[in-house]
PDB file with SEQRES, HELIX, SHEET and CRYST1 records, atoms N, CA, C and O in Angstrom:
SEQRES   1 A   86  MET ASN GLN ARG LYS ALA LYS GLN VAL LYS LYS LEU SER          
SEQRES   2 A   86  GLU GLU PHE VAL ILE THR TRP LEU LYS THR MET LEU ILE          
SEQRES   3 A   86  GLU GLU GLU GLN LYS LYS VAL ASN VAL ALA ASN PHE LYS          
SEQRES   4 A   86  ASN TYR LEU PRO GLU ASP THR HIS PHE PHE SER ASN GLY          
SEQRES   5 A   86  LYS LEU MET VAL SER ALA TYR THR PRO ARG TRP PHE ALA          
SEQRES   6 A   86  LYS ARG ILE LYS LYS VAL LEU LYS ARG LYS ASP ILE ASN          
SEQRES   7 A   86  ASP ILE ILE TYR SER ASP VAL MET                              
HELIX    1 AA1 GLN A    3  MET A   24  1                                  22    
HELIX    2 AA2 GLU A   27  GLN A   30  1                                   4    
HELIX    3 AA3 PHE A   38  TYR A   41  5                                   4    
HELIX    4 AA4 PRO A   61  VAL A   71  1                                  11    
HELIX    5 AA5 ILE A   77  ASP A   79  5                                   3    
HELIX    6 AA6 TYR A   82  VAL A   85  1                                   4    
SHEET    1 AA1 2 HIS A  47  SER A  50  0                                        
SHEET    2 AA1 2 LYS A  53  VAL A  56 -1                                        
CRYST1    1.000    1.000    1.000  90.00  90.00  90.00 P 1           1          
ATOM      1  N   MET A   1     -74.655  88.467 -11.751  1.00  0.00           N  
ATOM      2  CA  MET A   1     -74.194  87.342 -12.513  1.00  0.00           C  
ATOM      3  C   MET A   1     -75.405  86.478 -12.859  1.00  0.00           C  
ATOM      4  O   MET A   1     -76.234  86.138 -12.014  1.00  0.00           O  
ATOM      5  N   ASN A   2     -75.459  86.145 -14.145  1.00  0.00           N  
ATOM      6  CA  ASN A   2     -76.579  85.309 -14.599  1.00  0.00           C  
ATOM      7  C   ASN A   2     -76.311  83.836 -14.313  1.00  0.00           C  
ATOM      8  O   ASN A   2     -75.205  83.453 -13.932  1.00  0.00           O  
ATOM      9  N   GLN A   3     -77.332  83.029 -14.500  1.00  0.00           N  
ATOM     10  CA  GLN A   3     -77.255  81.611 -14.156  1.00  0.00           C  
ATOM     11  C   GLN A   3     -76.201  80.876 -14.984  1.00  0.00           C  
ATOM     12  O   GLN A   3     -75.521  79.985 -14.475  1.00  0.00           O  
ATOM     13  N   ARG A   4     -76.066  81.245 -16.249  1.00  0.00           N  
ATOM     14  CA  ARG A   4     -75.095  80.567 -17.129  1.00  0.00           C  
ATOM     15  C   ARG A   4     -73.683  80.785 -16.617  1.00  0.00           C  
ATOM     16  O   ARG A   4     -72.879  79.854 -16.566  1.00  0.00           O  
ATOM     17  N   LYS A   5     -73.382  82.037 -16.234  1.00  0.00           N  
ATOM     18  CA  LYS A   5     -72.026  82.346 -15.780  1.00  0.00           C  
ATOM     19  C   LYS A   5     -71.784  81.712 -14.411  1.00  0.00           C  
ATOM     20  O   LYS A   5     -70.669  81.275 -14.122  1.00  0.00           O  
ATOM     21  N   ALA A   6     -72.811  81.657 -13.570  1.00  0.00           N  
ATOM     22  CA  ALA A   6     -72.683  81.016 -12.256  1.00  0.00           C  
ATOM     23  C   ALA A   6     -72.330  79.531 -12.405  1.00  0.00           C  
ATOM     24  O   ALA A   6     -71.512  78.996 -11.656  1.00  0.00           O  
ATOM     25  N   LYS A   7     -72.950  78.889 -13.371  1.00  0.00           N  
ATOM     26  CA  LYS A   7     -72.637  77.476 -13.617  1.00  0.00           C  
ATOM     27  C   LYS A   7     -71.196  77.292 -14.090  1.00  0.00           C  
ATOM     28  O   LYS A   7     -70.514  76.342 -13.706  1.00  0.00           O  
ATOM     29  N   GLN A   8     -70.757  78.215 -14.923  1.00  0.00           N  
ATOM     30  CA  GLN A   8     -69.367  78.145 -15.415  1.00  0.00           C  
ATOM     31  C   GLN A   8     -68.395  78.364 -14.287  1.00  0.00           C  
ATOM     32  O   GLN A   8     -67.362  77.697 -14.231  1.00  0.00           O  
ATOM     33  N   VAL A   9     -68.694  79.288 -13.377  1.00  0.00           N  
ATOM     34  CA  VAL A   9     -67.838  79.543 -12.209  1.00  0.00           C  
ATOM     35  C   VAL A   9     -67.787  78.323 -11.315  1.00  0.00           C  
ATOM     36  O   VAL A   9     -66.724  77.967 -10.805  1.00  0.00           O  
ATOM     37  N   LYS A  10     -68.915  77.687 -11.122  1.00  0.00           N  
ATOM     38  CA  LYS A  10     -68.956  76.468 -10.273  1.00  0.00           C  
ATOM     39  C   LYS A  10     -68.131  75.365 -10.890  1.00  0.00           C  
ATOM     40  O   LYS A  10     -67.355  74.715 -10.190  1.00  0.00           O  
ATOM     41  N   LYS A  11     -68.276  75.140 -12.158  1.00  0.00           N  
ATOM     42  CA  LYS A  11     -67.540  74.090 -12.847  1.00  0.00           C  
ATOM     43  C   LYS A  11     -66.055  74.349 -12.822  1.00  0.00           C  
ATOM     44  O   LYS A  11     -65.267  73.432 -12.595  1.00  0.00           O  
ATOM     45  N   LEU A  12     -65.652  75.621 -13.059  1.00  0.00           N  
ATOM     46  CA  LEU A  12     -64.253  75.976 -13.032  1.00  0.00           C  
ATOM     47  C   LEU A  12     -63.676  75.830 -11.617  1.00  0.00           C  
ATOM     48  O   LEU A  12     -62.540  75.383 -11.458  1.00  0.00           O  
ATOM     49  N   SER A  13     -64.445  76.201 -10.601  1.00  0.00           N  
ATOM     50  CA  SER A  13     -63.948  76.082  -9.253  1.00  0.00           C  
ATOM     51  C   SER A  13     -63.722  74.606  -8.877  1.00  0.00           C  
ATOM     52  O   SER A  13     -62.772  74.291  -8.160  1.00  0.00           O  
ATOM     53  N   GLU A  14     -64.588  73.706  -9.357  1.00  0.00           N  
ATOM     54  CA  GLU A  14     -64.385  72.278  -9.079  1.00  0.00           C  
ATOM     55  C   GLU A  14     -63.140  71.767  -9.793  1.00  0.00           C  
ATOM     56  O   GLU A  14     -62.415  70.934  -9.248  1.00  0.00           O  
ATOM     57  N   GLU A  15     -62.882  72.257 -11.011  1.00  0.00           N  
ATOM     58  CA  GLU A  15     -61.674  71.867 -11.718  1.00  0.00           C  
ATOM     59  C   GLU A  15     -60.432  72.341 -10.980  1.00  0.00           C  
ATOM     60  O   GLU A  15     -59.440  71.616 -10.910  1.00  0.00           O  
ATOM     61  N   PHE A  16     -60.472  73.534 -10.437  1.00  0.00           N  
ATOM     62  CA  PHE A  16     -59.318  74.077  -9.666  1.00  0.00           C  
ATOM     63  C   PHE A  16     -59.112  73.306  -8.384  1.00  0.00           C  
ATOM     64  O   PHE A  16     -57.968  73.114  -7.975  1.00  0.00           O  
ATOM     65  N   VAL A  17     -60.168  72.856  -7.733  1.00  0.00           N  
ATOM     66  CA  VAL A  17     -60.045  72.066  -6.511  1.00  0.00           C  
ATOM     67  C   VAL A  17     -59.351  70.747  -6.855  1.00  0.00           C  
ATOM     68  O   VAL A  17     -58.468  70.297  -6.125  1.00  0.00           O  
ATOM     69  N   ILE A  18     -59.742  70.148  -7.940  1.00  0.00           N  
ATOM     70  CA  ILE A  18     -59.143  68.887  -8.370  1.00  0.00           C  
ATOM     71  C   ILE A  18     -57.674  69.112  -8.719  1.00  0.00           C  
ATOM     72  O   ILE A  18     -56.838  68.276  -8.374  1.00  0.00           O  
ATOM     73  N   THR A  19     -57.338  70.187  -9.378  1.00  0.00           N  
ATOM     74  CA  THR A  19     -55.968  70.513  -9.695  1.00  0.00           C  
ATOM     75  C   THR A  19     -55.141  70.691  -8.442  1.00  0.00           C  
ATOM     76  O   THR A  19     -54.016  70.199  -8.351  1.00  0.00           O  
ATOM     77  N   TRP A  20     -55.703  71.400  -7.473  1.00  0.00           N  
ATOM     78  CA  TRP A  20     -55.003  71.636  -6.211  1.00  0.00           C  
ATOM     79  C   TRP A  20     -54.822  70.294  -5.465  1.00  0.00           C  
ATOM     80  O   TRP A  20     -53.744  70.032  -4.932  1.00  0.00           O  
ATOM     81  N   LEU A  21     -55.862  69.450  -5.424  1.00  0.00           N  
ATOM     82  CA  LEU A  21     -55.765  68.176  -4.717  1.00  0.00           C  
ATOM     83  C   LEU A  21     -54.694  67.307  -5.342  1.00  0.00           C  
ATOM     84  O   LEU A  21     -53.954  66.631  -4.626  1.00  0.00           O  
ATOM     85  N   LYS A  22     -54.597  67.311  -6.635  1.00  0.00           N  
ATOM     86  CA  LYS A  22     -53.585  66.475  -7.318  1.00  0.00           C  
ATOM     87  C   LYS A  22     -52.154  66.924  -6.985  1.00  0.00           C  
ATOM     88  O   LYS A  22     -51.231  66.113  -7.059  1.00  0.00           O  
ATOM     89  N   THR A  23     -51.956  68.186  -6.623  1.00  0.00           N  
ATOM     90  CA  THR A  23     -50.612  68.623  -6.240  1.00  0.00           C  
ATOM     91  C   THR A  23     -50.273  68.112  -4.852  1.00  0.00           C  
ATOM     92  O   THR A  23     -49.096  68.005  -4.506  1.00  0.00           O  
ATOM     93  N   MET A  24     -51.285  67.792  -4.049  1.00  0.00           N  
ATOM     94  CA  MET A  24     -51.049  67.374  -2.671  1.00  0.00           C  
ATOM     95  C   MET A  24     -50.958  65.859  -2.517  1.00  0.00           C  
ATOM     96  O   MET A  24     -50.542  65.389  -1.459  1.00  0.00           O  
ATOM     97  N   LEU A  25     -51.334  65.069  -3.536  1.00  0.00           N  
ATOM     98  CA  LEU A  25     -51.382  63.619  -3.431  1.00  0.00           C  
ATOM     99  C   LEU A  25     -50.256  62.957  -4.204  1.00  0.00           C  
ATOM    100  O   LEU A  25     -49.652  63.553  -5.096  1.00  0.00           O  
ATOM    101  N   ILE A  26     -49.988  61.707  -3.840  1.00  0.00           N  
ATOM    102  CA  ILE A  26     -48.995  60.935  -4.584  1.00  0.00           C  
ATOM    103  C   ILE A  26     -49.596  60.483  -5.898  1.00  0.00           C  
ATOM    104  O   ILE A  26     -50.809  60.563  -6.086  1.00  0.00           O  
ATOM    105  N   GLU A  27     -48.764  60.009  -6.807  1.00  0.00           N  
ATOM    106  CA  GLU A  27     -49.219  59.683  -8.167  1.00  0.00           C  
ATOM    107  C   GLU A  27     -50.327  58.667  -8.234  1.00  0.00           C  
ATOM    108  O   GLU A  27     -51.242  58.809  -9.045  1.00  0.00           O  
ATOM    109  N   GLU A  28     -50.274  57.629  -7.394  1.00  0.00           N  
ATOM    110  CA  GLU A  28     -51.314  56.596  -7.427  1.00  0.00           C  
ATOM    111  C   GLU A  28     -52.655  57.180  -7.021  1.00  0.00           C  
ATOM    112  O   GLU A  28     -53.686  56.830  -7.596  1.00  0.00           O  
ATOM    113  N   GLU A  29     -52.650  58.063  -6.041  1.00  0.00           N  
ATOM    114  CA  GLU A  29     -53.882  58.677  -5.583  1.00  0.00           C  
ATOM    115  C   GLU A  29     -54.389  59.734  -6.571  1.00  0.00           C  
ATOM    116  O   GLU A  29     -55.596  59.942  -6.696  1.00  0.00           O  
ATOM    117  N   GLN A  30     -53.470  60.393  -7.268  1.00  0.00           N  
ATOM    118  CA  GLN A  30     -53.883  61.421  -8.235  1.00  0.00           C  
ATOM    119  C   GLN A  30     -54.740  60.830  -9.329  1.00  0.00           C  
ATOM    120  O   GLN A  30     -55.670  61.480  -9.808  1.00  0.00           O  
ATOM    121  N   LYS A  31     -54.447  59.627  -9.727  1.00  0.00           N  
ATOM    122  CA  LYS A  31     -55.209  58.986 -10.797  1.00  0.00           C  
ATOM    123  C   LYS A  31     -56.641  58.657 -10.369  1.00  0.00           C  
ATOM    124  O   LYS A  31     -57.528  58.519 -11.211  1.00  0.00           O  
ATOM    125  N   LYS A  32     -56.861  58.531  -9.066  1.00  0.00           N  
ATOM    126  CA  LYS A  32     -58.181  58.179  -8.548  1.00  0.00           C  
ATOM    127  C   LYS A  32     -59.079  59.386  -8.440  1.00  0.00           C  
ATOM    128  O   LYS A  32     -60.299  59.222  -8.426  1.00  0.00           O  
ATOM    129  N   VAL A  33     -58.550  60.579  -8.364  1.00  0.00           N  
ATOM    130  CA  VAL A  33     -59.352  61.803  -8.161  1.00  0.00           C  
ATOM    131  C   VAL A  33     -59.990  62.243  -9.460  1.00  0.00           C  
ATOM    132  O   VAL A  33     -59.322  62.391 -10.484  1.00  0.00           O  
ATOM    133  N   ASN A  34     -61.309  62.451  -9.399  1.00  0.00           N  
ATOM    134  CA  ASN A  34     -62.044  62.978 -10.567  1.00  0.00           C  
ATOM    135  C   ASN A  34     -63.207  63.822 -10.071  1.00  0.00           C  
ATOM    136  O   ASN A  34     -63.371  64.024  -8.867  1.00  0.00           O  
ATOM    137  N   VAL A  35     -63.995  64.301 -10.983  1.00  0.00           N  
ATOM    138  CA  VAL A  35     -65.108  65.191 -10.637  1.00  0.00           C  
ATOM    139  C   VAL A  35     -66.157  64.521  -9.755  1.00  0.00           C  
ATOM    140  O   VAL A  35     -66.798  65.170  -8.927  1.00  0.00           O  
ATOM    141  N   ALA A  36     -66.320  63.224  -9.945  1.00  0.00           N  
ATOM    142  CA  ALA A  36     -67.361  62.482  -9.213  1.00  0.00           C  
ATOM    143  C   ALA A  36     -66.969  62.237  -7.751  1.00  0.00           C  
ATOM    144  O   ALA A  36     -67.854  62.139  -6.900  1.00  0.00           O  
ATOM    145  N   ASN A  37     -65.698  62.137  -7.437  1.00  0.00           N  
ATOM    146  CA  ASN A  37     -65.328  61.745  -6.070  1.00  0.00           C  
ATOM    147  C   ASN A  37     -64.375  62.723  -5.351  1.00  0.00           C  
ATOM    148  O   ASN A  37     -63.870  62.393  -4.278  1.00  0.00           O  
ATOM    149  N   PHE A  38     -64.127  63.881  -5.901  1.00  0.00           N  
ATOM    150  CA  PHE A  38     -63.149  64.785  -5.261  1.00  0.00           C  
ATOM    151  C   PHE A  38     -63.588  65.252  -3.893  1.00  0.00           C  
ATOM    152  O   PHE A  38     -62.741  65.586  -3.065  1.00  0.00           O  
ATOM    153  N   LYS A  39     -64.923  65.291  -3.616  1.00  0.00           N  
ATOM    154  CA  LYS A  39     -65.372  65.738  -2.330  1.00  0.00           C  
ATOM    155  C   LYS A  39     -65.027  64.757  -1.202  1.00  0.00           C  
ATOM    156  O   LYS A  39     -65.034  65.139  -0.032  1.00  0.00           O  
ATOM    157  N   ASN A  40     -64.734  63.530  -1.534  1.00  0.00           N  
ATOM    158  CA  ASN A  40     -64.317  62.556  -0.532  1.00  0.00           C  
ATOM    159  C   ASN A  40     -62.940  62.906   0.056  1.00  0.00           C  
ATOM    160  O   ASN A  40     -62.613  62.524   1.180  1.00  0.00           O  
ATOM    161  N   TYR A  41     -62.160  63.627  -0.715  1.00  0.00           N  
ATOM    162  CA  TYR A  41     -60.813  64.000  -0.274  1.00  0.00           C  
ATOM    163  C   TYR A  41     -60.758  65.307   0.503  1.00  0.00           C  
ATOM    164  O   TYR A  41     -59.718  65.651   1.065  1.00  0.00           O  
ATOM    165  N   LEU A  42     -61.866  66.039   0.540  1.00  0.00           N  
ATOM    166  CA  LEU A  42     -61.924  67.304   1.241  1.00  0.00           C  
ATOM    167  C   LEU A  42     -62.501  67.118   2.640  1.00  0.00           C  
ATOM    168  O   LEU A  42     -63.291  66.200   2.859  1.00  0.00           O  
ATOM    169  N   PRO A  43     -62.117  67.986   3.606  1.00  0.00           N  
ATOM    170  CA  PRO A  43     -62.708  67.858   4.932  1.00  0.00           C  
ATOM    171  C   PRO A  43     -64.190  68.264   4.919  1.00  0.00           C  
ATOM    172  O   PRO A  43     -64.624  69.017   4.047  1.00  0.00           O  
ATOM    173  N   GLU A  44     -64.941  67.771   5.871  1.00  0.00           N  
ATOM    174  CA  GLU A  44     -66.357  68.042   5.927  1.00  0.00           C  
ATOM    175  C   GLU A  44     -66.669  69.480   6.295  1.00  0.00           C  
ATOM    176  O   GLU A  44     -67.674  70.040   5.857  1.00  0.00           O  
ATOM    177  N   ASP A  45     -65.800  70.073   7.104  1.00  0.00           N  
ATOM    178  CA  ASP A  45     -66.009  71.450   7.587  1.00  0.00           C  
ATOM    179  C   ASP A  45     -65.654  72.432   6.433  1.00  0.00           C  
ATOM    180  O   ASP A  45     -64.493  72.549   6.038  1.00  0.00           O  
ATOM    181  N   THR A  46     -66.670  73.120   5.916  1.00  0.00           N  
ATOM    182  CA  THR A  46     -66.421  74.089   4.850  1.00  0.00           C  
ATOM    183  C   THR A  46     -66.252  75.498   5.368  1.00  0.00           C  
ATOM    184  O   THR A  46     -65.815  76.375   4.623  1.00  0.00           O  
ATOM    185  N   HIS A  47     -66.590  75.743   6.635  1.00  0.00           N  
ATOM    186  CA  HIS A  47     -66.461  77.079   7.234  1.00  0.00           C  
ATOM    187  C   HIS A  47     -65.781  76.954   8.580  1.00  0.00           C  
ATOM    188  O   HIS A  47     -65.736  75.879   9.178  1.00  0.00           O  
ATOM    189  N   PHE A  48     -65.254  78.068   9.044  1.00  0.00           N  
ATOM    190  CA  PHE A  48     -64.705  78.108  10.397  1.00  0.00           C  
ATOM    191  C   PHE A  48     -65.055  79.448  11.032  1.00  0.00           C  
ATOM    192  O   PHE A  48     -65.335  80.430  10.345  1.00  0.00           O  
ATOM    193  N   PHE A  49     -65.030  79.459  12.340  1.00  0.00           N  
ATOM    194  CA  PHE A  49     -65.396  80.664  13.105  1.00  0.00           C  
ATOM    195  C   PHE A  49     -64.118  81.330  13.594  1.00  0.00           C  
ATOM    196  O   PHE A  49     -63.321  80.697  14.286  1.00  0.00           O  
ATOM    197  N   SER A  50     -63.909  82.604  13.244  1.00  0.00           N  
ATOM    198  CA  SER A  50     -62.739  83.344  13.657  1.00  0.00           C  
ATOM    199  C   SER A  50     -63.065  84.795  13.819  1.00  0.00           C  
ATOM    200  O   SER A  50     -63.727  85.390  12.968  1.00  0.00           O  
ATOM    201  N   ASN A  51     -62.609  85.373  14.902  1.00  0.00           N  
ATOM    202  CA  ASN A  51     -62.790  86.795  15.195  1.00  0.00           C  
ATOM    203  C   ASN A  51     -64.261  87.217  15.102  1.00  0.00           C  
ATOM    204  O   ASN A  51     -64.580  88.283  14.575  1.00  0.00           O  
ATOM    205  N   GLY A  52     -65.122  86.390  15.605  1.00  0.00           N  
ATOM    206  CA  GLY A  52     -66.555  86.721  15.643  1.00  0.00           C  
ATOM    207  C   GLY A  52     -67.246  86.605  14.271  1.00  0.00           C  
ATOM    208  O   GLY A  52     -68.376  87.067  14.113  1.00  0.00           O  
ATOM    209  N   LYS A  53     -66.578  85.994  13.282  1.00  0.00           N  
ATOM    210  CA  LYS A  53     -67.168  85.816  11.951  1.00  0.00           C  
ATOM    211  C   LYS A  53     -67.094  84.358  11.521  1.00  0.00           C  
ATOM    212  O   LYS A  53     -66.213  83.602  11.931  1.00  0.00           O  
ATOM    213  N   LEU A  54     -68.034  84.004  10.699  1.00  0.00           N  
ATOM    214  CA  LEU A  54     -68.011  82.683  10.074  1.00  0.00           C  
ATOM    215  C   LEU A  54     -67.376  82.864   8.700  1.00  0.00           C  
ATOM    216  O   LEU A  54     -67.883  83.624   7.874  1.00  0.00           O  
ATOM    217  N   MET A  55     -66.263  82.164   8.454  1.00  0.00           N  
ATOM    218  CA  MET A  55     -65.492  82.355   7.244  1.00  0.00           C  
ATOM    219  C   MET A  55     -65.389  81.062   6.441  1.00  0.00           C  
ATOM    220  O   MET A  55     -65.502  79.964   6.985  1.00  0.00           O  
ATOM    221  N   VAL A  56     -65.176  81.216   5.154  1.00  0.00           N  
ATOM    222  CA  VAL A  56     -65.050  80.037   4.251  1.00  0.00           C  
ATOM    223  C   VAL A  56     -63.657  79.461   4.412  1.00  0.00           C  
ATOM    224  O   VAL A  56     -62.673  80.200   4.393  1.00  0.00           O  
ATOM    225  N   SER A  57     -63.563  78.154   4.568  1.00  0.00           N  
ATOM    226  CA  SER A  57     -62.267  77.481   4.650  1.00  0.00           C  
ATOM    227  C   SER A  57     -61.541  77.559   3.323  1.00  0.00           C  
ATOM    228  O   SER A  57     -62.174  77.622   2.269  1.00  0.00           O  
ATOM    229  N   ALA A  58     -60.243  77.556   3.364  1.00  0.00           N  
ATOM    230  CA  ALA A  58     -59.420  77.673   2.145  1.00  0.00           C  
ATOM    231  C   ALA A  58     -59.444  76.358   1.364  1.00  0.00           C  
ATOM    232  O   ALA A  58     -59.591  75.265   1.911  1.00  0.00           O  
ATOM    233  N   TYR A  59     -59.291  76.538   0.047  1.00  0.00           N  
ATOM    234  CA  TYR A  59     -59.184  75.455  -0.919  1.00  0.00           C  
ATOM    235  C   TYR A  59     -60.423  74.558  -0.978  1.00  0.00           C  
ATOM    236  O   TYR A  59     -60.316  73.352  -1.204  1.00  0.00           O  
ATOM    237  N   THR A  60     -61.578  75.149  -0.776  1.00  0.00           N  
ATOM    238  CA  THR A  60     -62.831  74.454  -1.013  1.00  0.00           C  
ATOM    239  C   THR A  60     -63.433  74.991  -2.317  1.00  0.00           C  
ATOM    240  O   THR A  60     -62.999  76.038  -2.797  1.00  0.00           O  
ATOM    241  N   PRO A  61     -64.410  74.312  -2.892  1.00  0.00           N  
ATOM    242  CA  PRO A  61     -64.984  74.867  -4.127  1.00  0.00           C  
ATOM    243  C   PRO A  61     -65.542  76.285  -3.989  1.00  0.00           C  
ATOM    244  O   PRO A  61     -65.436  77.106  -4.901  1.00  0.00           O  
ATOM    245  N   ARG A  62     -66.135  76.546  -2.834  1.00  0.00           N  
ATOM    246  CA  ARG A  62     -66.689  77.903  -2.637  1.00  0.00           C  
ATOM    247  C   ARG A  62     -65.579  78.945  -2.521  1.00  0.00           C  
ATOM    248  O   ARG A  62     -65.737  80.071  -2.991  1.00  0.00           O  
ATOM    249  N   TRP A  63     -64.461  78.581  -1.901  1.00  0.00           N  
ATOM    250  CA  TRP A  63     -63.309  79.487  -1.793  1.00  0.00           C  
ATOM    251  C   TRP A  63     -62.762  79.834  -3.176  1.00  0.00           C  
ATOM    252  O   TRP A  63     -62.482  80.990  -3.493  1.00  0.00           O  
ATOM    253  N   PHE A  64     -62.622  78.781  -3.984  1.00  0.00           N  
ATOM    254  CA  PHE A  64     -62.152  79.021  -5.380  1.00  0.00           C  
ATOM    255  C   PHE A  64     -63.173  79.863  -6.148  1.00  0.00           C  
ATOM    256  O   PHE A  64     -62.775  80.730  -6.926  1.00  0.00           O  
ATOM    257  N   ALA A  65     -64.452  79.640  -5.957  1.00  0.00           N  
ATOM    258  CA  ALA A  65     -65.479  80.411  -6.658  1.00  0.00           C  
ATOM    259  C   ALA A  65     -65.393  81.868  -6.311  1.00  0.00           C  
ATOM    260  O   ALA A  65     -65.541  82.718  -7.189  1.00  0.00           O  
ATOM    261  N   LYS A  66     -65.157  82.188  -5.050  1.00  0.00           N  
ATOM    262  CA  LYS A  66     -65.020  83.580  -4.625  1.00  0.00           C  
ATOM    263  C   LYS A  66     -63.827  84.228  -5.313  1.00  0.00           C  
ATOM    264  O   LYS A  66     -63.904  85.373  -5.759  1.00  0.00           O  
ATOM    265  N   ARG A  67     -62.733  83.494  -5.396  1.00  0.00           N  
ATOM    266  CA  ARG A  67     -61.532  84.039  -6.036  1.00  0.00           C  
ATOM    267  C   ARG A  67     -61.714  84.198  -7.526  1.00  0.00           C  
ATOM    268  O   ARG A  67     -61.204  85.153  -8.113  1.00  0.00           O  
ATOM    269  N   ILE A  68     -62.438  83.273  -8.155  1.00  0.00           N  
ATOM    270  CA  ILE A  68     -62.730  83.381  -9.595  1.00  0.00           C  
ATOM    271  C   ILE A  68     -63.581  84.612  -9.864  1.00  0.00           C  
ATOM    272  O   ILE A  68     -63.358  85.314 -10.850  1.00  0.00           O  
ATOM    273  N   LYS A  69     -64.537  84.878  -9.016  1.00  0.00           N  
ATOM    274  CA  LYS A  69     -65.385  86.044  -9.193  1.00  0.00           C  
ATOM    275  C   LYS A  69     -64.605  87.327  -9.112  1.00  0.00           C  
ATOM    276  O   LYS A  69     -64.935  88.295  -9.796  1.00  0.00           O  
ATOM    277  N   LYS A  70     -63.550  87.359  -8.272  1.00  0.00           N  
ATOM    278  CA  LYS A  70     -62.730  88.554  -8.207  1.00  0.00           C  
ATOM    279  C   LYS A  70     -61.923  88.727  -9.490  1.00  0.00           C  
ATOM    280  O   LYS A  70     -61.755  89.847  -9.973  1.00  0.00           O  
ATOM    281  N   VAL A  71     -61.429  87.637 -10.035  1.00  0.00           N  
ATOM    282  CA  VAL A  71     -60.638  87.697 -11.259  1.00  0.00           C  
ATOM    283  C   VAL A  71     -61.547  88.024 -12.464  1.00  0.00           C  
ATOM    284  O   VAL A  71     -61.096  88.614 -13.446  1.00  0.00           O  
ATOM    285  N   LEU A  72     -62.798  87.644 -12.375  1.00  0.00           N  
ATOM    286  CA  LEU A  72     -63.763  87.889 -13.478  1.00  0.00           C  
ATOM    287  C   LEU A  72     -63.916  89.369 -13.803  1.00  0.00           C  
ATOM    288  O   LEU A  72     -64.301  89.731 -14.914  1.00  0.00           O  
ATOM    289  N   LYS A  73     -63.613  90.222 -12.828  1.00  0.00           N  
ATOM    290  CA  LYS A  73     -63.732  91.662 -13.072  1.00  0.00           C  
ATOM    291  C   LYS A  73     -62.681  92.134 -14.095  1.00  0.00           C  
ATOM    292  O   LYS A  73     -62.866  93.143 -14.775  1.00  0.00           O  
ATOM    293  N   ARG A  74     -61.573  91.376 -14.183  1.00  0.00           N  
ATOM    294  CA  ARG A  74     -60.495  91.767 -15.072  1.00  0.00           C  
ATOM    295  C   ARG A  74     -60.398  90.910 -16.340  1.00  0.00           C  
ATOM    296  O   ARG A  74     -59.915  91.380 -17.369  1.00  0.00           O  
ATOM    297  N   LYS A  75     -60.862  89.639 -16.265  1.00  0.00           N  
ATOM    298  CA  LYS A  75     -60.708  88.690 -17.355  1.00  0.00           C  
ATOM    299  C   LYS A  75     -62.014  88.022 -17.706  1.00  0.00           C  
ATOM    300  O   LYS A  75     -62.963  88.027 -16.923  1.00  0.00           O  
ATOM    301  N   ASP A  76     -62.053  87.445 -18.893  1.00  0.00           N  
ATOM    302  CA  ASP A  76     -63.157  86.622 -19.326  1.00  0.00           C  
ATOM    303  C   ASP A  76     -63.030  85.237 -18.649  1.00  0.00           C  
ATOM    304  O   ASP A  76     -61.926  84.783 -18.352  1.00  0.00           O  
ATOM    305  N   ILE A  77     -64.147  84.598 -18.420  1.00  0.00           N  
ATOM    306  CA  ILE A  77     -64.116  83.307 -17.701  1.00  0.00           C  
ATOM    307  C   ILE A  77     -63.325  82.254 -18.463  1.00  0.00           C  
ATOM    308  O   ILE A  77     -62.719  81.383 -17.839  1.00  0.00           O  
ATOM    309  N   ASN A  78     -63.312  82.305 -19.784  1.00  0.00           N  
ATOM    310  CA  ASN A  78     -62.585  81.321 -20.569  1.00  0.00           C  
ATOM    311  C   ASN A  78     -61.077  81.559 -20.509  1.00  0.00           C  
ATOM    312  O   ASN A  78     -60.316  80.657 -20.861  1.00  0.00           O  
ATOM    313  N   ASP A  79     -60.620  82.715 -20.086  1.00  0.00           N  
ATOM    314  CA  ASP A  79     -59.186  83.035 -20.023  1.00  0.00           C  
ATOM    315  C   ASP A  79     -58.609  82.842 -18.633  1.00  0.00           C  
ATOM    316  O   ASP A  79     -57.404  83.021 -18.456  1.00  0.00           O  
ATOM    317  N   ILE A  80     -59.407  82.486 -17.643  1.00  0.00           N  
ATOM    318  CA  ILE A  80     -58.920  82.316 -16.304  1.00  0.00           C  
ATOM    319  C   ILE A  80     -58.218  81.004 -16.157  1.00  0.00           C  
ATOM    320  O   ILE A  80     -58.755  79.969 -16.553  1.00  0.00           O  
ATOM    321  N   ILE A  81     -57.035  81.012 -15.600  1.00  0.00           N  
ATOM    322  CA  ILE A  81     -56.261  79.788 -15.356  1.00  0.00           C  
ATOM    323  C   ILE A  81     -55.965  79.646 -13.885  1.00  0.00           C  
ATOM    324  O   ILE A  81     -56.151  80.595 -13.124  1.00  0.00           O  
ATOM    325  N   TYR A  82     -55.514  78.498 -13.473  1.00  0.00           N  
ATOM    326  CA  TYR A  82     -55.283  78.176 -12.072  1.00  0.00           C  
ATOM    327  C   TYR A  82     -54.357  79.183 -11.382  1.00  0.00           C  
ATOM    328  O   TYR A  82     -54.598  79.566 -10.237  1.00  0.00           O  
ATOM    329  N   SER A  83     -53.317  79.604 -12.066  1.00  0.00           N  
ATOM    330  CA  SER A  83     -52.357  80.536 -11.451  1.00  0.00           C  
ATOM    331  C   SER A  83     -52.961  81.920 -11.232  1.00  0.00           C  
ATOM    332  O   SER A  83     -52.477  82.659 -10.374  1.00  0.00           O  
ATOM    333  N   ASP A  84     -53.998  82.298 -11.975  1.00  0.00           N  
ATOM    334  CA  ASP A  84     -54.654  83.594 -11.738  1.00  0.00           C  
ATOM    335  C   ASP A  84     -55.363  83.604 -10.377  1.00  0.00           C  
ATOM    336  O   ASP A  84     -55.442  84.635  -9.708  1.00  0.00           O  
ATOM    337  N   VAL A  85     -55.856  82.476 -10.002  1.00  0.00           N  
ATOM    338  CA  VAL A  85     -56.651  82.380  -8.730  1.00  0.00           C  
ATOM    339  C   VAL A  85     -55.704  82.267  -7.544  1.00  0.00           C  
ATOM    340  O   VAL A  85     -55.983  82.795  -6.468  1.00  0.00           O  
ATOM    341  N   MET A  86     -54.613  81.593  -7.737  1.00  0.00           N  
ATOM    342  CA  MET A  86     -53.662  81.398  -6.639  1.00  0.00           C  
ATOM    343  C   MET A  86     -52.813  82.619  -6.528  1.00  0.00           C  
ATOM    344  O   MET A  86     -51.936  82.684  -5.667  1.00  0.00           O  
TER     345      MET A  86                                                      
END                                                                             
């Protein structure tokens, strides 16, 4: 994956995290969430240890990026939507 596509994946994963966060919050809080502050709403632990492995926690930007990369094998990055990843 080249640098341009990696940046697109990162940006898309952040958008999906924000979309997911908004489904979990009440309407007043949804309006406050944006690209600049969405990390304040996520837990600090991005990984967890299970079965002798260090694994990525669910619904973090990195978790979404991994799922986007799997979908990229079948679709173009511009055609990927939130429901494809979920």
